[in-house]
C-alpha positions in Angstrom: -8.4 9.9 -0.5 -6.7 7.5 -2.8 -6.2 3.9 -1.5 -3.8 1.8 -3.6 -2.5 -1.6 -2.6 1.3 -1.5 -2.6 3.0 -4.7 -1.5 6.4 -3.4 -2.5 6.3 -1.1 0.6 7.0 -4.3 2.6 10.2 -5.0 0.8 12.9 -6.5 3.1 16.4 -5.3 2.1 18.3 -6.7 5.1 20.1 -9.3 2.9 21.4 -7.2 0.1 20.3 -5.0 -2.7 17.4 -7.2 -4.0 14.3 -6.8 -1.8 12.3 -9.8 -0.7 8.6 -9.6 -0.4 8.1 -13.0 1.1 6.7 -11.6 4.3 4.0 -9.5 2.5 0.5 -10.8 2.8 -0.7 -13.0 -0.1 -3.4 -11.6 -2.3 -6.2 -13.7 -0.8 -5.5 -12.2 2.6 -4.4 -8.7 1.5 -7.3 -7.8 -0.8 -10.0 -8.1 1.9 -7.9 -6.0 4.2 -7.6 -3.2 1.6 -11.3 -3.4 1.0 -11.9 -3.1 4.8 -9.8 0.0 4.9 -11.7 1.6 2.0 -15.0 0.7 3.7 -13.9 2.1 7.1 -12.7 5.4 5.5 -15.9 5.8 3.5 -18.0 5.2 6.7 -16.0 8.0 8.4 -17.1 10.3 5.6 -14.0 10.3 3.4 -14.3 10.4 -0.3 -12.4 7.4 -1.4 -11.0 6.4 -4.8 -9.3 3.1 -5.4 -7.2 1.4 -8.0 -7.7 -2.2 -9.1 -6.1 -4.7 -6.7 -3.0 -6.4 -8.2 -3.0 -4.2 -11.3 0.0 -2.4 -12.7 -0.9 1.2 -12.1 0.7 4.6 -12.6 -0.2 7.1 -9.9 0.7 10.7 -10.0 0.5 13.0 -7.0 1.7 16.3 -5.6 3.1 15.6 -2.1 3.0 18.8 0.0 4.6 17.7 3.3 7.2 15.5 4.9 7.8 11.9 4.0 8.5 9.3 6.7 10.5 6.2 5.9 11.1 3.4 8.4 14.3 1.5 7.8 15.0 -1.4 10.0 18.7 -2.2 10.4 
């Protein structure tokens, strides 16, 4: 399992084309949450890989399945 922090998923586009990320958790709060998820997954027996928190990363994957997007209007 690959766990990568991604604050841009919390982008709010309700006020136009430019998303706002002001409601996303600040790094001081978010980083321990991501680490807790990684720890919990590992304790459940998952092989977990991570990126570096806050880094600019390029991730490639093959997605075999549906994608769910939640758009609040």
